[in-house]
mmCIF file of the N, C-alpha and C atoms, coordinates in Angstrom:
data_MODEL
# 
_entry.id   MODEL 
# 
loop_
_atom_site.group_PDB 
_atom_site.id 
_atom_site.type_symbol 
_atom_site.label_atom_id 
_atom_site.label_alt_id 
_atom_site.label_comp_id 
_atom_site.label_asym_id 
_atom_site.label_entity_id 
_atom_site.label_seq_id 
_atom_site.pdbx_PDB_ins_code 
_atom_site.Cartn_x 
_atom_site.Cartn_y 
_atom_site.Cartn_z 
_atom_site.occupancy 
_atom_site.B_iso_or_equiv 
_atom_site.pdbx_formal_charge 
_atom_site.auth_seq_id 
_atom_site.auth_comp_id 
_atom_site.auth_asym_id 
_atom_site.auth_atom_id 
_atom_site.pdbx_PDB_model_num 
ATOM 1   N N  . MET A 1 1  ? 20.277 26.485  26.943 1.00 0.00 ? 1  MET A N  1 
ATOM 2   C CA . MET A 1 1  ? 19.223 25.564  27.252 1.00 0.00 ? 1  MET A CA 1 
ATOM 3   C C  . MET A 1 1  ? 18.901 24.750  25.996 1.00 0.00 ? 1  MET A C  1 
ATOM 4   N N  . SER A 1 2  ? 18.893 23.433  26.126 1.00 0.00 ? 2  SER A N  1 
ATOM 5   C CA . SER A 1 2  ? 18.614 22.603  24.954 1.00 0.00 ? 2  SER A CA 1 
ATOM 6   C C  . SER A 1 2  ? 17.113 22.399  24.807 1.00 0.00 ? 2  SER A C  1 
ATOM 7   N N  . ARG A 1 3  ? 16.708 22.279  23.576 1.00 0.00 ? 3  ARG A N  1 
ATOM 8   C CA . ARG A 1 3  ? 15.306 22.080  23.263 1.00 0.00 ? 3  ARG A CA 1 
ATOM 9   C C  . ARG A 1 3  ? 15.095 20.599  22.935 1.00 0.00 ? 3  ARG A C  1 
ATOM 10  N N  . THR A 1 4  ? 14.095 19.998  23.523 1.00 0.00 ? 4  THR A N  1 
ATOM 11  C CA . THR A 1 4  ? 13.785 18.598  23.255 1.00 0.00 ? 4  THR A CA 1 
ATOM 12  C C  . THR A 1 4  ? 12.901 18.528  22.018 1.00 0.00 ? 4  THR A C  1 
ATOM 13  N N  . ALA A 1 5  ? 13.332 17.755  21.040 1.00 0.00 ? 5  ALA A N  1 
ATOM 14  C CA . ALA A 1 5  ? 12.551 17.596  19.808 1.00 0.00 ? 5  ALA A CA 1 
ATOM 15  C C  . ALA A 1 5  ? 11.331 16.742  20.087 1.00 0.00 ? 5  ALA A C  1 
ATOM 16  N N  . ARG A 1 6  ? 10.215 17.149  19.521 1.00 0.00 ? 6  ARG A N  1 
ATOM 17  C CA . ARG A 1 6  ? 8.987  16.376  19.652 1.00 0.00 ? 6  ARG A CA 1 
ATOM 18  C C  . ARG A 1 6  ? 8.808  15.538  18.399 1.00 0.00 ? 6  ARG A C  1 
ATOM 19  N N  . PRO A 1 7  ? 8.422  14.275  18.566 1.00 0.00 ? 7  PRO A N  1 
ATOM 20  C CA . PRO A 1 7  ? 8.238  13.429  17.374 1.00 0.00 ? 7  PRO A CA 1 
ATOM 21  C C  . PRO A 1 7  ? 7.069  13.924  16.525 1.00 0.00 ? 7  PRO A C  1 
ATOM 22  N N  . THR A 1 8  ? 7.204  13.749  15.244 1.00 0.00 ? 8  THR A N  1 
ATOM 23  C CA . THR A 1 8  ? 6.130  14.131  14.331 1.00 0.00 ? 8  THR A CA 1 
ATOM 24  C C  . THR A 1 8  ? 5.044  13.064  14.351 1.00 0.00 ? 8  THR A C  1 
ATOM 25  N N  . THR A 1 9  ? 3.897  13.400  13.822 1.00 0.00 ? 9  THR A N  1 
ATOM 26  C CA . THR A 1 9  ? 2.786  12.451  13.736 1.00 0.00 ? 9  THR A CA 1 
ATOM 27  C C  . THR A 1 9  ? 3.195  11.223  12.929 1.00 0.00 ? 9  THR A C  1 
ATOM 28  N N  . GLU A 1 10 ? 3.910  11.434  11.826 1.00 0.00 ? 10 GLU A N  1 
ATOM 29  C CA . GLU A 1 10 ? 4.345  10.313  10.980 1.00 0.00 ? 10 GLU A CA 1 
ATOM 30  C C  . GLU A 1 10 ? 5.313  9.412   11.741 1.00 0.00 ? 10 GLU A C  1 
ATOM 31  N N  . ALA A 1 11 ? 6.243  9.994   12.489 1.00 0.00 ? 11 ALA A N  1 
ATOM 32  C CA . ALA A 1 11 ? 7.191  9.200   13.271 1.00 0.00 ? 11 ALA A CA 1 
ATOM 33  C C  . ALA A 1 11 ? 6.451  8.381   14.318 1.00 0.00 ? 11 ALA A C  1 
ATOM 34  N N  . CYS A 1 12 ? 5.487  8.980   14.961 1.00 0.00 ? 12 CYS A N  1 
ATOM 35  C CA . CYS A 1 12 ? 4.700  8.258   15.970 1.00 0.00 ? 12 CYS A CA 1 
ATOM 36  C C  . CYS A 1 12 ? 3.933  7.099   15.339 1.00 0.00 ? 12 CYS A C  1 
ATOM 37  N N  . ARG A 1 13 ? 3.373  7.322   14.153 1.00 0.00 ? 13 ARG A N  1 
ATOM 38  C CA . ARG A 1 13 ? 2.625  6.268   13.463 1.00 0.00 ? 13 ARG A CA 1 
ATOM 39  C C  . ARG A 1 13 ? 3.543  5.094   13.128 1.00 0.00 ? 13 ARG A C  1 
ATOM 40  N N  . ILE A 1 14 ? 4.734  5.402   12.638 1.00 0.00 ? 14 ILE A N  1 
ATOM 41  C CA . ILE A 1 14 ? 5.703  4.364   12.285 1.00 0.00 ? 14 ILE A CA 1 
ATOM 42  C C  . ILE A 1 14 ? 6.126  3.587   13.529 1.00 0.00 ? 14 ILE A C  1 
ATOM 43  N N  . LEU A 1 15 ? 6.453  4.303   14.587 1.00 0.00 ? 15 LEU A N  1 
ATOM 44  C CA . LEU A 1 15 ? 6.885  3.633   15.818 1.00 0.00 ? 15 LEU A CA 1 
ATOM 45  C C  . LEU A 1 15 ? 5.764  2.797   16.423 1.00 0.00 ? 15 LEU A C  1 
ATOM 46  N N  . ASP A 1 16 ? 4.526  3.282   16.376 1.00 0.00 ? 16 ASP A N  1 
ATOM 47  C CA . ASP A 1 16 ? 3.387  2.500   16.871 1.00 0.00 ? 16 ASP A CA 1 
ATOM 48  C C  . ASP A 1 16 ? 3.223  1.210   16.074 1.00 0.00 ? 16 ASP A C  1 
ATOM 49  N N  . ALA A 1 17 ? 3.364  1.281   14.746 1.00 0.00 ? 17 ALA A N  1 
ATOM 50  C CA . ALA A 1 17 ? 3.229  0.087   13.904 1.00 0.00 ? 17 ALA A CA 1 
ATOM 51  C C  . ALA A 1 17 ? 4.327  -0.922  14.224 1.00 0.00 ? 17 ALA A C  1 
ATOM 52  N N  . ILE A 1 18 ? 5.549  -0.448  14.402 1.00 0.00 ? 18 ILE A N  1 
ATOM 53  C CA . ILE A 1 18 ? 6.665  -1.336  14.734 1.00 0.00 ? 18 ILE A CA 1 
ATOM 54  C C  . ILE A 1 18 ? 6.424  -1.978  16.094 1.00 0.00 ? 18 ILE A C  1 
ATOM 55  N N  . HIS A 1 19 ? 5.946  -1.201  17.051 1.00 0.00 ? 19 HIS A N  1 
ATOM 56  C CA . HIS A 1 19 ? 5.662  -1.709  18.395 1.00 0.00 ? 19 HIS A CA 1 
ATOM 57  C C  . HIS A 1 19 ? 4.585  -2.788  18.340 1.00 0.00 ? 19 HIS A C  1 
ATOM 58  N N  . ASP A 1 20 ? 3.506  -2.521  17.600 1.00 0.00 ? 20 ASP A N  1 
ATOM 59  C CA . ASP A 1 20 ? 2.418  -3.498  17.480 1.00 0.00 ? 20 ASP A CA 1 
ATOM 60  C C  . ASP A 1 20 ? 2.909  -4.799  16.849 1.00 0.00 ? 20 ASP A C  1 
ATOM 61  N N  . GLU A 1 21 ? 3.726  -4.681  15.808 1.00 0.00 ? 21 GLU A N  1 
ATOM 62  C CA . GLU A 1 21 ? 4.264  -5.867  15.139 1.00 0.00 ? 21 GLU A CA 1 
ATOM 63  C C  . GLU A 1 21 ? 5.160  -6.662  16.082 1.00 0.00 ? 21 GLU A C  1 
ATOM 64  N N  . ALA A 1 22 ? 5.992  -5.976  16.835 1.00 0.00 ? 22 ALA A N  1 
ATOM 65  C CA . ALA A 1 22 ? 6.887  -6.651  17.777 1.00 0.00 ? 22 ALA A CA 1 
ATOM 66  C C  . ALA A 1 22 ? 6.089  -7.380  18.857 1.00 0.00 ? 22 ALA A C  1 
ATOM 67  N N  . LEU A 1 23 ? 5.033  -6.767  19.372 1.00 0.00 ? 23 LEU A N  1 
ATOM 68  C CA . LEU A 1 23 ? 4.201  -7.430  20.385 1.00 0.00 ? 23 LEU A CA 1 
ATOM 69  C C  . LEU A 1 23 ? 3.508  -8.661  19.821 1.00 0.00 ? 23 LEU A C  1 
ATOM 70  N N  . SER A 1 24 ? 3.026  -8.556  18.589 1.00 0.00 ? 24 SER A N  1 
ATOM 71  C CA . SER A 1 24 ? 2.373  -9.689  17.948 1.00 0.00 ? 24 SER A CA 1 
ATOM 72  C C  . SER A 1 24 ? 3.338  -10.865 17.803 1.00 0.00 ? 24 SER A C  1 
ATOM 73  N N  . LYS A 1 25 ? 4.543  -10.569 17.359 1.00 0.00 ? 25 LYS A N  1 
ATOM 74  C CA . LYS A 1 25 ? 5.538  -11.622 17.177 1.00 0.00 ? 25 LYS A CA 1 
ATOM 75  C C  . LYS A 1 25 ? 5.964  -12.198 18.527 1.00 0.00 ? 25 LYS A C  1 
ATOM 76  N N  . ALA A 1 26 ? 6.091  -11.371 19.544 1.00 0.00 ? 26 ALA A N  1 
ATOM 77  C CA . ALA A 1 26 ? 6.471  -11.852 20.877 1.00 0.00 ? 26 ALA A CA 1 
ATOM 78  C C  . ALA A 1 26 ? 5.422  -12.819 21.416 1.00 0.00 ? 26 ALA A C  1 
ATOM 79  N N  . ASP A 1 27 ? 4.150  -12.531 21.193 1.00 0.00 ? 27 ASP A N  1 
ATOM 80  C CA . ASP A 1 27 ? 3.085  -13.442 21.617 1.00 0.00 ? 27 ASP A CA 1 
ATOM 81  C C  . ASP A 1 27 ? 3.230  -14.795 20.930 1.00 0.00 ? 27 ASP A C  1 
ATOM 82  N N  . ARG A 1 28 ? 3.543  -14.776 19.628 1.00 0.00 ? 28 ARG A N  1 
ATOM 83  C CA . ARG A 1 28 ? 3.711  -16.025 18.890 1.00 0.00 ? 28 ARG A CA 1 
ATOM 84  C C  . ARG A 1 28 ? 4.914  -16.810 19.422 1.00 0.00 ? 28 ARG A C  1 
ATOM 85  N N  . TRP A 1 29 ? 6.029  -16.111 19.677 1.00 0.00 ? 29 TRP A N  1 
ATOM 86  C CA . TRP A 1 29 ? 7.222  -16.799 20.184 1.00 0.00 ? 29 TRP A CA 1 
ATOM 87  C C  . TRP A 1 29 ? 6.936  -17.446 21.535 1.00 0.00 ? 29 TRP A C  1 
ATOM 88  N N  . LEU A 1 30 ? 6.237  -16.723 22.391 1.00 0.00 ? 30 LEU A N  1 
ATOM 89  C CA . LEU A 1 30 ? 5.908  -17.267 23.712 1.00 0.00 ? 30 LEU A CA 1 
ATOM 90  C C  . LEU A 1 30 ? 5.058  -18.523 23.578 1.00 0.00 ? 30 LEU A C  1 
ATOM 91  N N  . GLY A 1 31 ? 4.108  -18.506 22.655 1.00 0.00 ? 31 GLY A N  1 
ATOM 92  C CA . GLY A 1 31 ? 3.280  -19.690 22.422 1.00 0.00 ? 31 GLY A CA 1 
ATOM 93  C C  . GLY A 1 31 ? 4.111  -20.880 21.985 1.00 0.00 ? 31 GLY A C  1 
ATOM 94  N N  . GLU A 1 32 ? 5.108  -20.640 21.135 1.00 0.00 ? 32 GLU A N  1 
ATOM 95  C CA . GLU A 1 32 ? 5.993  -21.733 20.693 1.00 0.00 ? 32 GLU A CA 1 
ATOM 96  C C  . GLU A 1 32 ? 6.755  -22.319 21.887 1.00 0.00 ? 32 GLU A C  1 
ATOM 97  N N  . VAL A 1 33 ? 7.270  -21.460 22.751 1.00 0.00 ? 33 VAL A N  1 
ATOM 98  C CA . VAL A 1 33 ? 8.028  -21.927 23.922 1.00 0.00 ? 33 VAL A CA 1 
ATOM 99  C C  . VAL A 1 33 ? 7.110  -22.712 24.852 1.00 0.00 ? 33 VAL A C  1 
ATOM 100 N N  . GLU A 1 34 ? 5.900  -22.199 25.077 1.00 0.00 ? 34 GLU A N  1 
ATOM 101 C CA . GLU A 1 34 ? 4.952  -22.884 25.966 1.00 0.00 ? 34 GLU A CA 1 
ATOM 102 C C  . GLU A 1 34 ? 4.548  -24.244 25.418 1.00 0.00 ? 34 GLU A C  1 
ATOM 103 N N  . GLN A 1 35 ? 4.611  -24.430 24.109 1.00 0.00 ? 35 GLN A N  1 
ATOM 104 C CA . GLN A 1 35 ? 4.260  -25.708 23.499 1.00 0.00 ? 35 GLN A CA 1 
ATOM 105 C C  . GLN A 1 35 ? 5.478  -26.629 23.390 1.00 0.00 ? 35 GLN A C  1 
ATOM 106 N N  . GLY A 1 36 ? 6.587  -26.231 23.996 1.00 0.00 ? 36 GLY A N  1 
ATOM 107 C CA . GLY A 1 36 ? 7.782  -27.076 24.001 1.00 0.00 ? 36 GLY A CA 1 
ATOM 108 C C  . GLY A 1 36 ? 8.587  -27.013 22.721 1.00 0.00 ? 36 GLY A C  1 
ATOM 109 N N  . ARG A 1 37 ? 8.378  -25.988 21.933 1.00 0.00 ? 37 ARG A N  1 
ATOM 110 C CA . ARG A 1 37 ? 9.118  -25.861 20.682 1.00 0.00 ? 37 ARG A CA 1 
ATOM 111 C C  . ARG A 1 37 ? 10.065 -24.664 20.752 1.00 0.00 ? 37 ARG A C  1 
ATOM 112 N N  . ALA A 1 38 ? 10.915 -24.675 21.779 1.00 0.00 ? 38 ALA A N  1 
ATOM 113 C CA . ALA A 1 38 ? 11.822 -23.546 22.003 1.00 0.00 ? 38 ALA A CA 1 
ATOM 114 C C  . ALA A 1 38 ? 12.784 -23.344 20.841 1.00 0.00 ? 38 ALA A C  1 
ATOM 115 N N  . GLY A 1 39 ? 13.238 -24.435 20.210 1.00 0.00 ? 39 GLY A N  1 
ATOM 116 C CA . GLY A 1 39 ? 14.142 -24.304 19.072 1.00 0.00 ? 39 GLY A CA 1 
ATOM 117 C C  . GLY A 1 39 ? 13.488 -23.561 17.921 1.00 0.00 ? 39 GLY A C  1 
ATOM 118 N N  . VAL A 1 40 ? 12.236 -23.912 17.650 1.00 0.00 ? 40 VAL A N  1 
ATOM 119 C CA . VAL A 1 40 ? 11.482 -23.238 16.593 1.00 0.00 ? 40 VAL A CA 1 
ATOM 120 C C  . VAL A 1 40 ? 11.293 -21.768 16.968 1.00 0.00 ? 40 VAL A C  1 
ATOM 121 N N  . ALA A 1 41 ? 10.945 -21.523 18.226 1.00 0.00 ? 41 ALA A N  1 
ATOM 122 C CA . ALA A 1 41 ? 10.728 -20.152 18.679 1.00 0.00 ? 41 ALA A CA 1 
ATOM 123 C C  . ALA A 1 41 ? 11.997 -19.329 18.566 1.00 0.00 ? 41 ALA A C  1 
ATOM 124 N N  . THR A 1 42 ? 13.147 -19.928 18.878 1.00 0.00 ? 42 THR A N  1 
ATOM 125 C CA . THR A 1 42 ? 14.415 -19.200 18.800 1.00 0.00 ? 42 THR A CA 1 
ATOM 126 C C  . THR A 1 42 ? 14.726 -18.818 17.365 1.00 0.00 ? 42 THR A C  1 
ATOM 127 N N  . LEU A 1 43 ? 14.563 -19.741 16.449 1.00 0.00 ? 43 LEU A N  1 
ATOM 128 C CA . LEU A 1 43 ? 14.808 -19.428 15.045 1.00 0.00 ? 43 LEU A CA 1 
ATOM 129 C C  . LEU A 1 43 ? 13.828 -18.381 14.531 1.00 0.00 ? 43 LEU A C  1 
ATOM 130 N N  . ASP A 1 44 ? 12.559 -18.521 14.901 1.00 0.00 ? 44 ASP A N  1 
ATOM 131 C CA . ASP A 1 44 ? 11.560 -17.528 14.508 1.00 0.00 ? 44 ASP A CA 1 
ATOM 132 C C  . ASP A 1 44 ? 11.890 -16.166 15.101 1.00 0.00 ? 44 ASP A C  1 
ATOM 133 N N  . TYR A 1 45 ? 12.328 -16.177 16.351 1.00 0.00 ? 45 TYR A N  1 
ATOM 134 C CA . TYR A 1 45 ? 12.679 -14.927 17.030 1.00 0.00 ? 45 TYR A CA 1 
ATOM 135 C C  . TYR A 1 45 ? 13.781 -14.193 16.280 1.00 0.00 ? 45 TYR A C  1 
ATOM 136 N N  . VAL A 1 46 ? 14.834 -14.908 15.948 1.00 0.00 ? 46 VAL A N  1 
ATOM 137 C CA . VAL A 1 46 ? 15.955 -14.285 15.248 1.00 0.00 ? 46 VAL A CA 1 
ATOM 138 C C  . VAL A 1 46 ? 15.518 -13.774 13.880 1.00 0.00 ? 46 VAL A C  1 
ATOM 139 N N  . ARG A 1 47 ? 14.796 -14.578 13.131 1.00 0.00 ? 47 ARG A N  1 
ATOM 140 C CA . ARG A 1 47 ? 14.321 -14.163 11.808 1.00 0.00 ? 47 ARG A CA 1 
ATOM 141 C C  . ARG A 1 47 ? 13.405 -12.946 11.898 1.00 0.00 ? 47 ARG A C  1 
ATOM 142 N N  . ASP A 1 48 ? 12.438 -13.006 12.808 1.00 0.00 ? 48 ASP A N  1 
ATOM 143 C CA . ASP A 1 48 ? 11.488 -11.911 12.942 1.00 0.00 ? 48 ASP A CA 1 
ATOM 144 C C  . ASP A 1 48 ? 12.148 -10.647 13.479 1.00 0.00 ? 48 ASP A C  1 
ATOM 145 N N  . LEU A 1 49 ? 13.084 -10.809 14.390 1.00 0.00 ? 49 LEU A N  1 
ATOM 146 C CA . LEU A 1 49 ? 13.797 -9.650  14.919 1.00 0.00 ? 49 LEU A CA 1 
ATOM 147 C C  . LEU A 1 49 ? 14.574 -8.948  13.811 1.00 0.00 ? 49 LEU A C  1 
ATOM 148 N N  . MET A 1 50 ? 15.194 -9.737  12.942 1.00 0.00 ? 50 MET A N  1 
ATOM 149 C CA . MET A 1 50 ? 15.920 -9.141  11.811 1.00 0.00 ? 50 MET A CA 1 
ATOM 150 C C  . MET A 1 50 ? 14.952 -8.428  10.866 1.00 0.00 ? 50 MET A C  1 
ATOM 151 N N  . GLU A 1 51 ? 13.761 -8.985  10.658 1.00 0.00 ? 51 GLU A N  1 
ATOM 152 C CA . GLU A 1 51 ? 12.765 -8.320  9.819  1.00 0.00 ? 51 GLU A CA 1 
ATOM 153 C C  . GLU A 1 51 ? 12.371 -6.970  10.418 1.00 0.00 ? 51 GLU A C  1 
ATOM 154 N N  . ILE A 1 52 ? 12.197 -6.936  11.733 1.00 0.00 ? 52 ILE A N  1 
ATOM 155 C CA . ILE A 1 52 ? 11.840 -5.687  12.405 1.00 0.00 ? 52 ILE A CA 1 
ATOM 156 C C  . ILE A 1 52 ? 12.969 -4.670  12.264 1.00 0.00 ? 52 ILE A C  1 
ATOM 157 N N  . VAL A 1 53 ? 14.207 -5.113  12.465 1.00 0.00 ? 53 VAL A N  1 
ATOM 158 C CA . VAL A 1 53 ? 15.355 -4.217  12.331 1.00 0.00 ? 53 VAL A CA 1 
ATOM 159 C C  . VAL A 1 53 ? 15.441 -3.671  10.910 1.00 0.00 ? 53 VAL A C  1 
ATOM 160 N N  . HIS A 1 54 ? 15.259 -4.536  9.924  1.00 0.00 ? 54 HIS A N  1 
ATOM 161 C CA . HIS A 1 54 ? 15.311 -4.081  8.531  1.00 0.00 ? 54 HIS A CA 1 
ATOM 162 C C  . HIS A 1 54 ? 14.175 -3.110  8.229  1.00 0.00 ? 54 HIS A C  1 
ATOM 163 N N  . ALA A 1 55 ? 13.001 -3.338  8.800  1.00 0.00 ? 55 ALA A N  1 
ATOM 164 C CA . ALA A 1 55 ? 11.877 -2.424  8.600  1.00 0.00 ? 55 ALA A CA 1 
ATOM 165 C C  . ALA A 1 55 ? 12.194 -1.048  9.180  1.00 0.00 ? 55 ALA A C  1 
ATOM 166 N N  . ILE A 1 56 ? 12.818 -1.034  10.345 1.00 0.00 ? 56 ILE A N  1 
ATOM 167 C CA . ILE A 1 56 ? 13.202 0.239   10.958 1.00 0.00 ? 56 ILE A CA 1 
ATOM 168 C C  . ILE A 1 56 ? 14.240 0.939   10.087 1.00 0.00 ? 56 ILE A C  1 
ATOM 169 N N  . GLN A 1 57 ? 15.218 0.190   9.603  1.00 0.00 ? 57 GLN A N  1 
ATOM 170 C CA . GLN A 1 57 ? 16.270 0.780   8.783  1.00 0.00 ? 57 GLN A CA 1 
ATOM 171 C C  . GLN A 1 57 ? 15.732 1.291   7.451  1.00 0.00 ? 57 GLN A C  1 
ATOM 172 N N  . ALA A 1 58 ? 14.709 0.653   6.928  1.00 0.00 ? 58 ALA A N  1 
ATOM 173 C CA . ALA A 1 58 ? 14.171 1.029   5.624  1.00 0.00 ? 58 ALA A CA 1 
ATOM 174 C C  . ALA A 1 58 ? 13.331 2.307   5.686  1.00 0.00 ? 58 ALA A C  1 
ATOM 175 N N  . ARG A 1 59 ? 12.865 2.640   6.868  1.00 0.00 ? 59 ARG A N  1 
ATOM 176 C CA . ARG A 1 59 ? 12.009 3.821   7.021  1.00 0.00 ? 59 ARG A CA 1 
ATOM 177 C C  . ARG A 1 59 ? 12.827 4.973   7.573  1.00 0.00 ? 59 ARG A C  1 
ATOM 178 N N  . ARG A 1 60 ? 12.650 6.092   6.975  1.00 0.00 ? 60 ARG A N  1 
ATOM 179 C CA . ARG A 1 60 ? 13.291 7.300   7.499  1.00 0.00 ? 60 ARG A CA 1 
ATOM 180 C C  . ARG A 1 60 ? 12.277 7.976   8.392  1.00 0.00 ? 60 ARG A C  1 
ATOM 181 N N  . ILE A 1 61 ? 12.544 7.995   9.666  1.00 0.00 ? 61 ILE A N  1 
ATOM 182 C CA . ILE A 1 61 ? 11.613 8.615   10.600 1.00 0.00 ? 61 ILE A CA 1 
ATOM 183 C C  . ILE A 1 61 ? 11.832 10.129  10.545 1.00 0.00 ? 61 ILE A C  1 
ATOM 184 N N  . PRO A 1 62 ? 10.791 10.880  10.199 1.00 0.00 ? 62 PRO A N  1 
ATOM 185 C CA . PRO A 1 62 ? 10.947 12.330  10.083 1.00 0.00 ? 62 PRO A CA 1 
ATOM 186 C C  . PRO A 1 62 ? 11.317 12.963  11.414 1.00 0.00 ? 62 PRO A C  1 
ATOM 187 N N  . ARG A 1 63 ? 12.130 13.946  11.352 1.00 0.00 ? 63 ARG A N  1 
ATOM 188 C CA . ARG A 1 63 ? 12.521 14.680  12.559 1.00 0.00 ? 63 ARG A CA 1 
ATOM 189 C C  . ARG A 1 63 ? 11.673 15.934  12.678 1.00 0.00 ? 63 ARG A C  1 
ATOM 190 N N  . ALA A 1 64 ? 11.396 16.301  13.909 1.00 0.00 ? 64 ALA A N  1 
ATOM 191 C CA . ALA A 1 64 ? 10.578 17.505  14.157 1.00 0.00 ? 64 ALA A CA 1 
ATOM 192 C C  . ALA A 1 64 ? 11.362 18.755  13.809 1.00 0.00 ? 64 ALA A C  1 
# 
């Protein structure tokens, strides 16, 4: 029988922060598209997405 690992408090805090940041950026991108600036939103999306990926890679999420 396999045991499911439970995330640690620190891992949950990190994931919550990343989630909040991603939602904030998504709201901004949507606003750019709604204002007819889809090109700007696309470039911002790619740049911000890479920042989020790098932030995830830079943090070592503790294992339970």
